[in-house]
N, C-alpha and C positions, 0 to 999 in steps of 0.2 A: 503493500499499500504506501503510495507516495505522501510526503508529508500534508501536501494541501488537500489530500482526499480524505484524512481521517475527520472522524465525525465531530462536529464541535460540541464542546462541553457548555460554551457560552457564545452568544452571537448577538451583535447589534448592529444595526444600520445607522451610521453615524454621517453619513452624507448621502443625498440622492440626487443624480441629475437625470431628469426625467426626457430632457431634449436628446442627450447623448446616449440614454439607456446605461447608464454605469452607476454603481453603487461603490460607497467605502465602507466596508465593514470592520468592527472589532471581534475577533473571534478567539476563542481558548480552546485548542484540543491537546490531546495526548498523542505521541509519537515512540513509539518503542520505550514506554514508560516515563517519558518526560513530557511535560505540559509546556505548551507552546502560546506565546501570545502574538497574533497577527494582526497588523493593520493593512488590508489588501483591497485592492481594486477589483470589482465583479463588474461582469459584462453580461446581456442578456443574448443568449446563442440564438440560433434559428429555430429551436423548438420551444423556444419562449422559457428556457430555465436560466436561473443566473448560474454562472461559472466563474470560479477564481480565474484572475490574470497572473501573469506573473510578477506585474507591477504590484510592489507593496515590502512589508518588512514582516520577519518573523524573528523573535528571540524568545529564548528560554523564560518561562515565569517564574522567577525566584522574587525574593524579596528586595534585592539590591536592584534589579531592573526594573521592576514596579515601582519601588521608591523615586529612581530617578526620572521615570516617566511621569510619574504624580508629580514631582517636584518641576519638572520642565512646563506642565501644563498648567500649573499653579501660577509660576512666572507669567508666563504668556497671558494669562486671564487677568493678572494683577495689574501688568503693564497696559493692558488694552482698557481695563476700568479706570486706572489712573490717566490714562489721556484723555478718554472722554470726560472725565470729571474735570481735568485741568481746561481742555477746550470749553466747557460748558462756562466755566467760571471767568476764564482768562484769555478767550479768543480774539476779544478787541485788543488786548494789550500784546498778544503774540503776534497778530497782524501786523500792529503799527511797529514793532521792532523788526520784523522781517520784509517791509516795503521794499 
C-alpha cells in the first residue's frame, strides 16, 4: 500500500476551490505503524472522485512536529490579527508616513 493510499484516521478540508475543482486537505494516517500528518492538494478525477495529488507535504506526526506546526500557525494568525488592528486604528498615520 502506498503512503497516500493508507486510510485516513482524520480528514478535514481546509480549502476548496470550486472553479478549479481542487481541495486542500489536512489528514492523518498510519503507514507501517507510523502516524503521518499530511497537507495535500486533492483533485476531482474523471469519475467524480477526489484523489490525492503529489503536491503537498507529509511529516511524521509526533509532539515536536505538531508543536512546531501549531507554533507557526499561531504566529501567522497573530501577525494577521495585529496587522488588522494596526491598520484599523493607525491607517491614516501609516498612509501619511509612506506617501
